[in-house]
C-alpha positions in Angstrom: 31.8 -1.6 -12.4 33.5 -5.0 -12.8 32.0 -6.2 -9.4 28.5 -5.2 -10.9 28.9 -7.1 -13.9 30.1 -10.1 -11.9 26.7 -10.1 -10.0 24.7 -9.5 -13.0 26.3 -12.1 -14.8 26.0 -14.7 -12.1 22.2 -13.7 -11.6 21.6 -14.0 -15.4 23.2 -17.7 -15.3 21.3 -18.4 -12.3 17.8 -17.4 -13.5 18.8 -19.0 -16.9 19.4 -22.3 -15.4 16.4 -22.1 -13.1 14.1 -20.5 -15.6 10.5 -19.5 -14.5 10.8 -21.3 -11.4 13.7 -19.1 -10.5 11.7 -16.0 -11.5 8.7 -17.1 -9.3 10.9 -18.3 -6.4 12.7 -14.9 -6.1 9.9 -12.6 -6.8 8.0 -14.3 -4.2 10.7 -13.5 -1.6 11.2 -10.0 -3.1 7.4 -9.2 -2.4 7.1 -11.2 1.2 9.2 -9.5 4.0 12.4 -10.8 2.5 14.5 -7.6 1.6 15.2 -9.1 -1.8 15.4 -6.2 -4.6 13.1 -7.1 -7.8 15.6 -5.2 -10.1 18.1 -8.1 -9.7 15.5 -10.6 -11.0 13.8 -8.9 -13.4 16.1 -7.1 -15.4 18.2 -10.2 -15.9 15.1 -11.9 -17.0 14.7 -9.2 -19.5 18.1 -9.5 -20.9 17.8 -12.9 -21.0 14.8 -12.6 -23.1 16.7 -10.2 -25.3 19.2 -13.2 -26.0 16.3 -15.3 -27.0 16.9 -17.6 -24.1 13.6 -16.9 -22.3 10.1 -15.9 -23.2 9.6 -12.2 -22.4 5.6 -12.3 -21.9 6.1 -15.6 -19.8 8.9 -13.7 -17.6 6.9 -10.9 -16.9 3.7 -13.1 -16.2 5.7 -15.2 -13.8 7.2 -12.5 -12.1 3.7 -10.9 -11.6 2.3 -14.4 -9.9 5.5 -14.3 -7.8 4.8 -10.8 -6.3 1.3 -11.8 -5.8 2.1 -14.9 -4.1 4.5 -13.0 -1.6 2.2 -10.4 -0.8 -0.4 -13.1 -0.1 1.9 -14.5 2.5 2.5 -11.1 4.3 -1.5 -11.0 4.2 -1.8 -14.1 5.7 0.6 -13.6 8.2 -1.0 -10.1 9.3 -4.3 -11.7 9.2 -3.4 -14.4 11.7 -0.6 -12.5 13.9 -0.8 -8.9 13.1 -3.7 -7.8 15.0 -2.6 -9.5 18.4 1.1 -8.3 17.8 0.0 -4.4 17.3 -2.6 -4.4 20.1 0.6 -4.8 22.3 1.9 -1.2 21.0 -1.5 0.4 19.9 -4.6 1.0 21.6 -7.6 -0.8 20.2 -9.3 2.6 18.7 -6.0 3.3 16.7 -5.9 -0.3 15.0 -9.6 0.2 14.5 -8.5 3.4 12.5 -6.2 1.5 10.4 -8.9 -1.1 9.8 -11.7 1.7 8.8 -9.0 3.6 6.5 -8.3 0.2 4.6 -12.0 -0.8 4.4 -12.7 2.6 2.4 -9.2 3.0 0.5 -7.7 -0.4 0.7 -7.5 -0.8 -3.1 -6.0 2.5 -4.1 -3.6 2.1 -1.3 -2.5 -1.3 -2.3 -2.1 -0.1 -6.0 0.1 2.7 -4.8 2.0 1.0 -2.4 3.1 -1.4 -5.0 4.6 1.4 -6.8 6.7 3.0 -4.0 10.3 1.4 -3.0 10.5 -0.2 0.6 6.8 0.2 0.9 5.7 -2.3 -1.8 7.0 -5.1 0.3 4.9 -4.1 3.5 1.6 -2.7 2.2 0.3 -6.3 2.3 0.5 -6.1 6.1 -2.0 -3.5 6.8 -4.5 -5.0 4.1 -4.1 -8.4 6.0 -4.9 -6.8 9.5 -7.8 -4.8 7.8 -9.1 -8.2 6.4 -9.3 -6.5 2.7 -11.5 -8.0 0.3 -9.5 -11.1 -1.2 -10.5 -10.4 -4.9 -9.5 -6.7 -4.6 -6.3 -7.3 -2.9 -5.2 -9.8 -5.7 -6.2 -7.5 -8.3 -4.7 -4.0 -7.1 -1.6 -6.0 -6.1 -1.5 -7.6 -9.4 -1.6 -4.3 -11.3 0.7 -2.5 -9.1 3.3 -5.4 -9.4 2.7 -5.9 -12.9 3.6 -2.2 -13.8 6.9 -2.4 -11.8 7.7 -5.8 -13.2 7.3 -4.8 -16.9 9.2 -1.7 -16.5 12.3 -3.7 -15.0 12.0 -6.6 -17.6 11.8 -4.0 -20.5 14.7 -2.3 -18.9 16.7 -5.5 -19.0 15.5 -6.6 -22.5 16.2 -3.0 -24.1 19.6 -2.0 -22.0 20.9 -5.3 -21.3 24.3 -4.8 -19.0 24.7 -1.3 -19.4 24.9 -0.3 -15.6 24.9 3.4 -16.1 21.7 3.4 -18.3 19.9 0.9 -16.1 20.9 3.2 -12.8 20.0 6.4 -14.7 16.5 5.6 -16.2 15.6 3.5 -12.9 16.1 6.6 -10.9 14.0 8.4 -13.3 11.5 6.0 -13.3 11.1 5.6 -9.6 10.8 9.4 -9.4 8.0 9.5 -12.2 6.2 6.5 -10.6 6.5 8.7 -7.2 4.5 11.7 -9.1 2.2 9.4 -10.5 1.3 8.0 -7.5 0.8 11.5 -6.0 -1.4 12.5 -8.9 -3.7 9.4 -8.7 -4.3 9.9 -5.3 -5.1 13.4 -5.6 -7.5 12.3 -8.4 -8.9 9.7 -6.0 -9.5 12.1 -3.5 -11.3 14.6 -5.4 -13.5 11.7 -7.3 -14.4 10.3 -3.7 -15.3 13.8 -2.7 -17.4 14.3 -5.9 -19.4 11.0 -5.7 -20.1 11.8 -1.7 -21.1 15.4 -2.6 -23.6 13.9 -5.3 -25.1 11.3 -3.0 -25.7 13.8 -0.4 
């Protein structure tokens, strides 16, 4: 408990000193392939907003922009090096399946991926390999990242340094997020089938 509060106090003071620049850099790292959790960035940012030391809306906006920028780094790396690297482990036809899948389902996969722990950092790689449309990639990454950033920032704003409640609600929100992703995916599949059926 003491160690947790010490870490949070350090992060709050660090983000307070760095301001929006700190939020952008840390969320950029979190959204790229660095294993840096967004919880330790946006929750303290929300707490600072509660204290009146940071603008809540600006913190959310910068957090989303940082996430999009980090996702684009992964996209570019995958676009430039991913295909050649994967061809060392996969056959051409298997890689083509990935590309075809993202051509058809890239937006929903990118959006859903941003809401799933661990996957959110890496969903940009298949998008880059498949050369997903840049505007769609940016929009759906922004939508998915935006939901997560808003949740974390508001947790920090309303719960502050209450470790027990933060962990409790974060766990519940993550589970609800996964349920939402499943429901959204099922709805997407049925909608695609309905549209395809009507076109036939």
